[in-house]
Structures are given as structure tokens and as C-alpha cells.
C-alpha positions in Angstrom: -68.9 -60.8 141.2 -66.6 -57.9 141.4 -68.6 -54.9 141.7 -67.7 -53.6 138.4 -68.2 -56.2 136.2 -65.8 -57.2 132.7 -66.3 -59.0 130.4 -62.6 -60.2 131.8 -63.5 -60.9 135.6 -63.3 -64.9 135.0 -59.9 -64.6 134.3 -58.9 -64.3 138.4 -61.2 -67.1 139.4 -60.3 -71.1 138.9 -61.8 -72.0 135.2 -61.8 -75.2 135.1 -61.7 -77.6 131.8 -60.4 -74.8 129.9 -56.4 -75.3 128.1 -53.7 -73.8 129.8 -50.9 -75.0 127.7 -51.3 -73.0 124.2 -47.7 -73.3 123.7 -47.2 -70.2 121.8 -48.8 -67.5 124.4 -48.0 -64.7 121.9 -50.6 -65.9 118.9 -52.9 -66.5 121.6 -53.1 -63.0 121.9 -52.8 -61.7 119.3 -56.0 -64.7 117.9 -58.4 -62.6 121.2 -57.0 -59.5 119.8 -58.7 -60.3 116.0 -61.4 -61.6 117.6 -62.7 -58.7 119.6 -62.0 -56.9 116.2 -64.5 -59.7 114.6 -69.0 -58.4 113.8 -71.3 -59.6 115.9 -72.8 -63.5 115.3 -75.6 -63.2 116.5 -77.1 -59.2 118.1 -78.7 -57.9 121.3 -81.9 -58.0 120.2 -82.5 -61.1 119.0 -81.3 -62.1 122.4 -83.8 -59.9 124.2 -86.0 -61.9 121.6 -85.7 -65.1 122.5 -85.4 -64.3 126.5 -89.0 -63.3 125.9 -89.8 -66.7 124.6 -88.2 -68.2 127.2 -90.0 -66.4 129.3 -93.2 -67.8 127.8 -91.8 -72.0 128.6 -91.2 -70.3 131.9 -94.8 -69.6 132.7 -96.1 -73.2 131.0 -97.7 -71.4 127.8 -94.8 -72.4 124.7 -92.5 -75.6 124.9 -88.1 -75.7 124.5 -86.8 -77.7 121.7 -83.1 -77.8 122.3 -80.6 -80.0 119.3 -78.3 -80.1 117.4 -74.6 -82.1 117.1 -72.4 -83.0 120.4 -69.7 -80.9 119.6 -69.9 -79.2 115.8 -66.2 -80.5 113.2 -64.5 -78.6 110.5 -64.2 -82.0 109.1 -68.0 -81.7 108.5 -68.8 -78.6 107.8 -71.0 -78.7 104.7 -74.4 -77.1 104.1 -75.9 -80.8 103.6 -75.5 -80.8 107.2 -76.4 -77.2 108.2 -79.6 -78.0 106.4 -80.4 -81.4 107.7 -80.3 -80.6 111.2 -81.7 -77.9 111.0 -84.9 -79.4 108.7 -85.0 -82.0 111.8 -85.2 -79.7 114.5 -88.3 -78.6 112.2 -89.5 -81.4 111.9 -90.1 -82.2 115.7 -91.6 -78.9 116.3 -94.2 -79.3 114.5 -95.3 -82.4 116.1 -94.8 -81.2 119.1 -96.6 -78.0 118.8 -99.8 -80.0 117.3 -99.4 -82.6 120.4 -99.1 -80.1 122.7 -100.8 -77.7 121.9 -98.1 -74.7 123.0 -95.7 -72.7 120.3 -92.9 -74.3 119.7 -89.3 -72.4 120.9 -86.3 -73.8 118.7 -82.9 -73.6 119.6 -79.9 -75.3 117.5 -76.5 -76.3 119.0 -75.0 -75.1 115.7 -73.4 -72.2 115.0 -70.7 -72.5 117.6 -70.3 -75.9 119.4 -67.0 -76.8 119.2 -64.9 -76.7 123.0 -66.0 -79.8 124.8 -65.2 -80.2 128.9 -63.2 -83.3 129.1 -63.1 -86.5 131.8 -59.1 -86.3 131.9 -56.6 -83.5 130.5 -54.8 -86.7 128.5 -55.4 -89.7 126.7 -53.1 -92.9 126.6 -53.2 -94.8 123.5 -50.9 -98.0 122.8 -48.6 -96.8 126.1 -47.9 -93.1 124.3 -50.0 -90.0 126.0 -50.9 -87.1 124.9 -53.1 -84.1 125.4 -57.0 -85.1 125.0 -59.2 -84.1 122.0 -61.2 -80.5 123.2 -63.0 -80.3 120.2 -62.0 -78.3 117.1 -61.9 -74.8 118.7 -58.6 -75.7 120.5 -57.0 -78.7 119.0 -58.0 -81.7 117.0 -58.9 -85.5 116.6 -55.9 -86.9 115.0 -53.8 -88.9 117.6 -50.6 -86.7 117.3 -48.9 -84.8 118.9 -49.0 -82.3 116.5 -53.2 -82.4 115.6 -53.2 -82.1 119.6 -51.6 -79.0 120.2 -53.5 -76.2 121.0 -53.8 -73.8 118.0 -55.6 -70.0 118.6 -55.8 -70.1 114.2 -59.3 -73.1 115.2 -60.1 -69.8 117.3 -60.6 -67.8 113.6 -61.7 -70.7 111.9 -64.5 -71.2 114.5 -65.4 -67.6 114.2 -65.7 -68.4 110.2 -67.3 -71.4 110.4 -69.9 -70.4 112.8 -70.7 -67.2 110.7 -70.9 -68.8 107.9 -73.9 -71.5 109.8 -75.9 -69.2 110.9 -75.6 -67.2 107.4 -77.2 -70.1 106.0 -79.7 -70.6 108.8 -80.9 -67.1 108.2 -81.6 -67.8 104.8 -83.5 -70.8 105.3 -85.1 -69.5 108.1 -86.9 -67.0 106.5 -86.6 -68.0 102.5 -89.4 -69.9 102.2 -87.6 -73.3 103.8 -89.0 -73.7 106.4 -92.6 -72.7 104.8 -95.0 -74.9 107.1 -96.1 -77.2 104.5 -93.1 -78.4 102.8 -92.2 -79.2 106.3 -95.4 -81.2 106.7 -94.4 -82.7 103.7 -91.4 -84.1 105.0 -92.4 -85.4 108.2 -95.6 -87.7 106.6 -92.4 -89.1 104.3 -90.5 -90.4 107.6 -94.2 -91.8 109.0 -94.4 -93.9 105.6 -90.8 -95.1 106.0 -91.4 -96.2 109.7 -91.9 -99.4 111.4 -94.0 -96.9 113.4 -95.6 -95.8 111.3 -99.4 -97.1 112.1 -98.9 -95.4 115.5 -97.7 -91.8 113.9 -100.4 -91.8 111.1 -103.4 -90.6 113.5 -101.1 -87.3 114.3 -99.7 -86.4 111.0 -103.4 -87.3 109.7 -104.2 -84.7 112.3 -102.0 -82.1 111.1 -103.2 -82.3 107.7 -106.6 -81.7 108.5 -105.6 -78.6 110.4 -104.0 -77.4 107.1 -105.9 -78.4 105.1 -108.8 -76.3 106.9 -106.1 -73.5 107.2 -105.8 -73.3 103.3 -110.0 -73.3 102.4 -110.4 -70.4 105.1 -107.7 -68.9 103.0 -104.6 -68.7 105.3 -101.9 -69.6 102.8 -98.2 -68.5 102.9 -99.0 -66.5 100.0 -101.5 -64.6 102.2 -99.8 -65.0 105.6 -96.1 -64.3 105.2 -95.6 -65.9 108.7 -96.0 -69.7 107.1 -92.8 -69.0 104.4 -90.6 -68.6 108.2 -89.5 -69.8 111.4 -87.6 -68.0 114.5 -84.3 -70.0 114.6 -81.9 -69.5 117.8 -78.6 -70.1 118.5 -76.7 -72.1 121.3 -73.8 -73.4 122.4 -72.1 -74.0 126.1 -70.1 -71.3 127.0 -66.3 -73.1 128.0 -64.1 -71.3 125.7 -64.1 -68.1 127.9 -61.1 -66.3 126.0 -63.8 -66.7 123.0 -66.8 -66.0 124.8 -65.2 -62.9 126.3 -64.0 -61.7 122.7 -67.6 -61.5 121.1 -69.0 -59.9 124.2 -69.7 -56.5 123.3 -71.9 -53.2 124.7 -75.7 -52.9 123.2 -75.8 -49.4 121.7 -79.3 -49.6 122.3 -79.3 -50.6 125.7 -75.9 -50.2 127.2 -75.6 -53.9 128.9 -72.6 -56.6 127.9 -73.7 -59.3 125.7 -72.4 -62.6 124.4 -72.8 -62.2 120.9 -71.3 -65.6 120.3 -75.2 -67.0 120.3 -78.1 -65.7 121.2 -77.7 -68.3 124.5 -75.2 -70.3 125.9 -75.1 -72.0 128.7 -72.9 -74.0 132.1 -71.7 -76.9 132.1 -72.0 -79.6 134.8 -68.5 -79.4 135.6 -67.9 -75.5 135.5 -70.5 -74.5 137.2 -68.9 -73.4 140.7 -70.1 -70.5 142.2 -66.7 -69.1 142.5 -66.1 -70.2 138.8 -65.0 -68.4 136.0 -67.7 -69.7 134.1 -70.6 -68.7 136.4 -68.5 -65.1 136.7 -68.5 -64.3 133.3 -71.8 -65.9 132.8 -73.1 -63.2 135.6 -73.1 -60.0 133.4 -74.1 -60.3 130.2 -77.6 -60.4 129.4 -78.4 -63.1 127.1 -80.9 -66.3 127.9 -78.8 -68.2 130.1 -78.5 -72.1 130.7 -77.5 -74.3 133.4 -76.7 -78.2 134.0 -78.0 -79.7 137.3 -77.1 -83.7 137.6 -77.5 -85.8 140.5 -74.9 -84.2 142.4 -76.7 -81.2 143.0 -78.5 -80.4 146.5 -81.6 -78.2 146.0 -80.3 -75.3 148.1 -76.3 -75.0 145.8 -79.0 -74.9 142.9 -81.0 -72.0 144.5 -77.6 -70.2 145.4 -76.6 -70.2 141.1 -80.4 -69.5 140.0 -80.2 -66.1 142.8 -76.1 -65.7 141.7 -77.2 -65.7 137.8 -80.6 -64.1 137.8 -80.9 -61.9 140.7 -84.1 -59.9 139.4 -85.0 -63.4 139.3 -86.2 -63.1 135.5 -88.1 -64.7 133.3 -87.0 -66.7 130.5 -82.8 -65.5 132.4 -82.6 -68.8 132.9 -83.7 -72.1 131.3 -82.0 -75.4 133.8 -81.3 -79.0 132.2 -81.6 -82.3 134.3 -79.7 -84.8 133.2 -79.3 -87.6 135.3 -80.1 -91.0 133.8 -82.9 -93.0 133.5 -82.1 -94.8 136.7 -81.8 -91.5 138.8 -84.1 -88.4 137.7 -86.7 -90.1 140.3 -84.7 -89.3 143.2 -83.0 -87.3 142.2 -84.9 -84.5 140.7 -88.2 -84.2 142.7 -86.6 -82.3 145.3 -84.8 -80.0 142.9 -87.8 -79.1 140.7 -89.7 -78.7 145.0 -87.2 -76.0 145.7 -87.7 -73.7 143.2 -91.1 -74.3 143.2 -91.0 -73.5 147.3 -88.4 -70.2 146.6 -90.9 -68.3 143.6 -87.9 -69.0 141.2 -89.1 -68.5 137.8 -86.7 -70.5 135.4 -87.1 -72.6 132.9 -87.3 -76.3 133.6 -85.7 -78.9 130.3 -84.2 -82.3 130.1 -81.3 -83.0 128.5 -81.5 -87.3 128.8 -78.8 -87.8 126.7 -75.1 -87.7 129.3 -76.9 -89.8 132.1 -78.0 -92.8 129.7 -73.9 -93.0 128.5 -72.5 -96.8 129.3 -69.9 -98.3 126.7 -71.4 -101.0 124.3 -69.7 -104.6 124.2 -68.0 -104.2 121.3 -66.2 -100.7 123.0 -68.2 -98.1 121.4 -69.4 -95.4 123.5 -73.9 -95.0 123.1 -76.6 -94.4 124.3 -80.1 -96.4 124.2 -82.8 -95.1 122.9 -85.2 -96.9 125.9 -83.2 -94.8 128.2 -83.5 -91.1 126.9 -86.8 -92.0 126.2 -88.0 -93.1 130.0 -85.6 -90.3 131.2 -88.1 -87.5 129.3 -91.4 -89.5 130.2 -90.3 -89.1 133.6 -89.1 -85.6 133.9 -92.7 -84.5 131.9 -94.4 -87.1 134.9 -92.7 -85.2 137.8 -92.6 -81.8 137.2 -96.5 -83.1 136.4 -96.3 -84.1 140.3 -94.1 -80.8 141.7 -96.7 -78.4 140.1 -93.9 -77.2 137.6 -94.1 -76.9 134.4 -91.6 -79.4 131.9 -90.4 -77.1 129.7 -88.9 -78.7 127.1 -86.0 -81.3 125.9 -81.7 -80.4 125.1 -81.0 -83.6 122.5 -77.5 -84.5 121.0 -79.0 -85.0 117.4 -77.9 -84.8 113.5 -79.9 -84.7 110.4 -77.4 -87.1 109.9 -78.8 -91.6 109.1 -75.4 -91.9 111.7 -75.6 -95.9 114.0 -74.4 -93.9 117.0 -77.0 -94.7 120.1 -78.8 -98.5 120.2 -82.7 -98.2 119.8 -85.3 -96.9 118.0 -87.8 -98.0 115.9 -85.5 -100.0 113.3 -83.8 -101.6 116.7 -80.6 -100.2 116.0 -78.2 -103.2 117.2 -74.5 -103.4 119.2 -73.7 -104.8 115.7 -74.7 -101.9 113.4 -72.5 -99.3 115.5 -69.9 -99.3 113.2 -71.6 -99.6 110.4 -71.7 -94.9 110.7 -70.2 -94.0 114.1 -69.1 -90.0 113.0 -69.3 -88.6 116.1 -65.8 -86.2 117.6 -67.5 -87.1 121.2 -70.2 -88.8 121.9 -72.3 -90.7 120.4 -75.6 -88.8 118.4 -79.7 -89.7 117.8 -79.9 -90.1 114.4 -82.7 -88.1 112.4 -85.2 -91.8 111.7 -84.0 -91.9 116.2 -85.0 -87.9 116.5 -88.2 -87.6 114.9 -89.0 -91.4 117.0 -88.3 -89.4 120.0 -90.1 -86.3 119.1 -93.5 -88.7 118.2 -92.7 -90.6 122.1 -92.8 -86.8 124.1 -95.8 -85.8 121.5 -97.8 -89.2 122.8 -96.7 -87.8 126.3 -97.4 -83.9 126.4 -101.2 -84.3 124.8 -101.9 -87.1 127.2 -101.5 -84.2 129.4 -102.9 -81.8 127.7 -105.7 -83.5 128.1 -106.0 -84.1 131.5 -105.4 -80.5 131.9 -108.2 -79.5 129.9 -110.9 -82.4 132.1 -109.4 -81.5 135.5 -110.3 -78.0 134.2 -114.2 -78.8 133.0 
């Protein structure tokens, strides 16, 4: 980083996976100027609160649940979609809390997760080559020259949609919709209708017994208002740096720079170069930061990246998301975890079991097998235990909608089912039932780990 960091310092460095072909530079400059005038989407104090909670995760006292859409879209923007994904995250959090015996930090891939890196800058269909779709805040998904042309007005539309999403999330989180008793009733409905309901019934009954005991001693939403609400945070990949720069402001209470587009932003596997623009931008903001870590990362490279992004070794500042694939995590993750433990770096280790388990089905659909996703999560927990590292959390691409994009799960979704409701604008997501299946199965593992720890301490 330069001696005097500014939100625009990144502009002097290589910036990968960002559009450089806006046809109207003046229109882009006007959009960026307009964004600089917009109110913050989140507040610095909220980002500091999330950092403190992630500090608890890094100390082994909490668990991170991070999830939401692969890429938000303008077309599918609706109150129902926001509500359903929010509800799903809360349901999963309750399951994980009761199993793991630790609070769950809830972070949604919402209110800003638009831009996506692409494997190639162009796409060819029927002999016609056009720019790749990069996310709704850059261009359109339709395969036409007009739609694929980067449009600066989309930045402003993305801001407006993010603002509306956050407004609704704040209402849900604080207005009684997140009542713990409501969440459990929703989960009971899932258990009763699930093919694996019997497997999950024991944990569901334990939650019911706990809530009944709490009510018997007078701990209800009426006597304890905190049971009516939850803390909920937002995140997205800080890929489109012009947008992030425009929404980076000085906090009046601390004098520090914060990216007020989200509480947490992360750097992807394809843009984490130490001398690149994305790392440079992240160095100067005080938000919690995440970094995707894949099979190509070497331990010494990881330590250099950790030190660049968290030079003060601040607990909760940096989350590392492993994304290896079920067949490679056993080989690639242990040396990385060992390096951070050996060097005494305070980071949150979480697992992204989605990206390393993507394949193309025989019928041409990009998909992800549920069994591979679960296998990578289980391996992550086992490796963390063996390395003396807290398995801090999971990062999932999922939706509360009844889509058919990932294979397997309790209802054994097959390749022939993918075409029924394949709605993703980018990568395949777990549907609501599959995500809850995964939460219960992770819960079983966390419960076993917790009891093993208690027994060892006796």
C-alpha cells in the first residue's frame, strides 16, 4: 500500500475481472459522482460490531453462518425472495446454535452481491461472440449486444435495490419477524415434511423442550425483547472497485475509512494478488474483510496475505474461506491451517464448499452435488480439529426459493430434475430444503465435536 492510502489508491494497480470497456467514460464518471453523494447503506458502528462478533468466532466462542444468492438480480428482486432467504438463514442459525452450543453470527450475501468474476471475458453462442455477463450491476444476462454492453446506470440501480433490501432486512430483524419461537415453528414444519424428518426430530424436540423451559421460568419475547429480534449483517464480494470506492467514507467518530456498501466485503480467489488493486483497496478500509483461499495457495503466500490485510493481528478483521473441493481439501487445507496456527495469526477459518464442487451434468446444466458439499464441510471440521484450529463457519450459495440447481439432498434431486426450476443467473444454489438438510447434518457433526470436547475436559 502507498504511504498515503486513499479509496482511489487501487487505480494505479492491476485490477482483474473488472470491465474496462464502458463505452461512455463520461457517463461512468457521472454515475460514480452520483454514488458519492448517496447516503451510506450501512454504518461504521455496525461494521465494528460485526468485527467484534467475528473476533468471538476467531477465539472459538461463536460460529459464522454466511449465505445467500450467488448473484442478486434486478429481475428476481422481490420482498418474498428477501424474506425467504432471511428466514432460511435464521432457521439454519437456530439449528447450529443448539447443536454447537455457541452463538451464530448471521451474515447474508445480500444487498450488494451483484458482480461476479468470469472465466472468460467473452461468450460465444451459435458463432456469435459477445462480452460475458458480469452481473446485473454491470450488464444484462440476455445474449444481445445491447444487453452485454456495460451500463453505468446499472450501478445506481444496484445501489437503489441494495438500499431497499437493507430497509426490509432491518424491518424483519427488528420488527418481530425474527422471533425465536416463530423460527422454530417454521423449522418444525420442515422436519415433519422432510424425508429425513426422523433423523432431525431429536434435535428439533430438544429445541422445543428448551423453549418450553424458558417460557416456564418467564423468559418469553414479551419479557425479553431481544428474543423478538436478531443481529443480521450483509456482505458481498468487493469486485467492482469503482462502486466500492464511491461508497467508502470517513467515519466521523473514529476518523477511519469504512466501505459503507456492506458490513463485510471479501476478495475472491481470482483477485487476491498481493500487488493487485483489490488487496490494495481492502488494506485501507476498517470493515471486516474476507479472502477466498483455494488449492493454489501456498502457506508462505497465505501468511504474507494475512499480514498485508491484518498487520495489527486484530481478531475479527480477517476471515479465510477455504474453497478446495471435496477431493482436494484433505491435501491442501492442513498446511494452510497449520501455517496460521504456527505463526499465531488470529483469523477466522470458514469453509466455502460450493465453488470447488461444481460440475456440468450430462444434460449440460452446471450443478453441484449435495454429497460433495457435505463431504467438504465434514472434512473441514475434522481437519480443523486435527490442526488445533476452530472450525469457524460456513459460506454457502443458497436461496429460500424452491429451485432445482444442486443435485441430491434428502429428496435426491436427479439430473433430470435440474430443468424444472433452474433460475440462477450465475452458479447453482442450494434450495431451502437442501440448505436445511445441510444445517442439520452439520449440526450433528458440531454436536459430536462438542460432546467429545466436554468428555476430554472431564
